[in-house]
N, C-alpha and C positions, 0 to 999 in steps of 0.2 A: 337583697342578695340576689335577685336574680343577674344583676347589673355585672355584680361581680365574678358570678358566674359563666356570662357571655364573652367578659377582659380574659375570663384564666382560659374558656374554650381558646378565644381568639387569639391570645400567645402560643399555646400549644401549637394551633396549627402556624404560627407563621415558623415556631424550633423547628417543626416539623419537616415543611418546605425549604427549611436550609439546607436537611441533612440527606436532602433527595440529589441523587446526581444531577451533573449537567451532562444531556448526551449529543451532539452536532452531528450532520452528516456537511461534506465536500465534495465536490465533483471537481476532479481536474477535467478540463477540457486540453485535449493535444492538438485538436485541429487547427492548423497554419493560419487558421484567420485569427486566431486567439492573439493578439497582438501581446499579452500579459507575459509568453511567454519567454524567458531570456534566453541566447544561444550563450556560450563559455568564447565562441569567435565569431569572425564575420568576416567567413570567404564558402568557397566553395566546396561540396563534399567530396570531391574525387583529389584534394590536398592531401595527402600522405602524414602530413607534418598533424594532422586533427582527427587523428582516431586519438581514443579518448575525451573526446571533450564532454559537455553536459550540456543540458537543458534544467532551467532552474523557472517556476514561478513562486504566485504566496498570494494566500486570500484566508480570511478568518482567524487571522494569526498563528496561521499555521504557514508552512515553505516546504519544497518539495525539487529534492535533487533528481534529475534519470543520465544514468547512463549507462550506455553499452559493452555487450561482453560477447565472446563466442571462442569455441573451443579450436582455434587457426591453427595453434603451433604444436606442428609434431614432434616428440624425443621422445628413444626409445620404445616406440609401441604405444604410449601416451601423445592423446589429443590435451593438449594444454590451453588456459583460457588467456586470452588477449582482449584489450579491449578493441570496442569499435565506434566507428563515429554513425550514432545515432541523428536524427533529425525525424520534421516532421513534416505531414504535404494535409493537402485536403481531407485527408482519409486517418491521419491520427500518425501515431509514432511507427517507424522504421529503421532498421539498423544496418548495416554496410559492415560487414565482416573482412579483414585484412588479408584475405587470400584474395578475392577481389575476381575479377574477370566472369569469364563463363559462369562458375558456381556460386557467383551472388546474385541473390534474388532483391528485388527491390523492395522487402520484407523482413521483420524479424522470421527467421524461418533456419529448419536444420535440413534444407534442400542442396542437395547437389554432388558431384562423385568421394563426396571426402567428409559428406554427411555433418557437418560440422553445425552447430545449434547454437544460434543464438538466442542471449537473453537479453531482458531488458530490468535495471539493478536500480529502484527506488529508495530515494532515503527522506526521510520526513522528520521533520523541526519535534513531532511529536508522537507518540506509540499510538497506531489505529487497527484498526482490524478493516477489511475489505468488505462493503457493501456490494459492487459488484463492476462487472468492466464492461464496454460498447466495444463491438467492434466494429471498427470504420471498412472492414476489407478481409476476407479471409481467404485461403487458398480451396481447393476441392475437399481436402481434407485439414482439417484446422484443429488438432489435440494441442492442447498447451501444458505448461507446467509452473508453478507456481509454491512459491519456499518464503519460510519469517525467517528471522535469524534475530535472537537477543543483544548481540552486536557485530559489528562491522565484521562483515565475515572477508578472508583474502581470496581474493577471487583470482588477479593475475598471478600467472605460474600450477593453479591449482588446474584438479579435474573436475567435471559435474560431481561423478562420484565424492570426493572430496568433500566440494562443498553442499552436497546433500548431507554429507555425515554428521556435518556441522549445524542444522537448521534445527530450528526447534518444532517447527510445521512445513509437512511436502505434501503436497497433494497434486494429482492431473487430472484434467478434464477430456473427453473425447469428441471430436467433431463439433467443436463450437462453432456453431455458425453466423454470420453478420447480422448486428442488434446488439440486445446487452442480455448479460451473461449473470445473472445471480449468484452470488458469493456469500449471501449473510449464513450459510454453512457454518463457514468459517471465522469461529471463534477467538483464536488468536488475534493479540494485540501485538505491536512491532515499531519498531521503526525503521526497520530494513528487510524490502522487498524483491523478491525477485519474480518476474512475468517474464514470461521466453515458451519457446516452439515447444515441444514437446520432448523432453527426455527420461529414460526408462528410472536415471538415478533417483525421480521424483518419483516414481508410483508408475501406476499402469505399466509391468512390467511387460506382455503379450500384444501390446499395440503396438501397431507399424508405426515405421519412422521415416525420415527422406521426405515425406510429402505435405510437411505441416507446414502453414506462415499466416503473418495476420500482419494489419497495420492496427494500433491500439487508438481507437480516439477518444475513449474515457474512460476514469476511473474515478468511482465514488467510497470514500472511507470514511470510516467512523470513530470517532474522537469520543473517549468515555473519561468524562473528569472525575477525578476521586469527590466523595463527600468528605465536609469536616468533619474530624472524629469525634467532637464535642458538639455541643447546643454552646453558642455565641453567649461569654458572659453577662451581655446586659439581657437578655432573652432568660435565662439560666433563675438571677437574681430576679428580674420581674416577677414569674412565678412562683419565688418561694416567699418572697415577702404578700403575693393575692393569699397565697393558702395559708400563711400565718396569720391573715388577717380575717382569712373566711371560718378559722379554728378561734380565734380570738371572739368573733360573733355569736359563734353555737356555745360559748362557756356563755355568755351574759345571757344569752337565752334560757 
């Protein structure tokens, strides 16, 4: 009888373990020394034809694609979004927008006479939440904005206000210094994320702008696998058989 009881407990523990969701963290390294990152081109950054490029990487069975955008095109008083040229150096990701010249910084920023706001767009193969990010370099003021989307947003030709209104989550962080920023308070899961220089459309409306810039060195994401909806059939059948045996033994006793 003791043997049967122990067996039932063991099967129950196995079945319960199959119900537990599997969770894992992945850290995406954007340092230029990370040879795993692939560019969508093979030329210098000052060639106009390569605005709209992307960087990609894969690990732990997941993939990531990074593209850049900035509200550089002015039409009827609105600053409309265009693609940028995204690249990485030893300090991490940076973005060159299409205004170029004096107004263009060597960062992802909102600095310049036109106050163009650069953003990095991340497309993941699976829905993830954000655990943390690491800045490799920041301006003296480094407010940032973050947004998540349930589907691929329309970026080119939109305004940042349009984009924010279609997000499922938005937030901003003020004065992010170099090093790691904990994002565990963000519980939203999404395949599409936007991280960029601060823009008031995403929150923090009273903060200063035109002085924020950074280079993103790393991003850690959290993948939560869904547990199975039912105990697998073999485990269920074994438990039923063992319970039947116990009842039979009790009746004989």
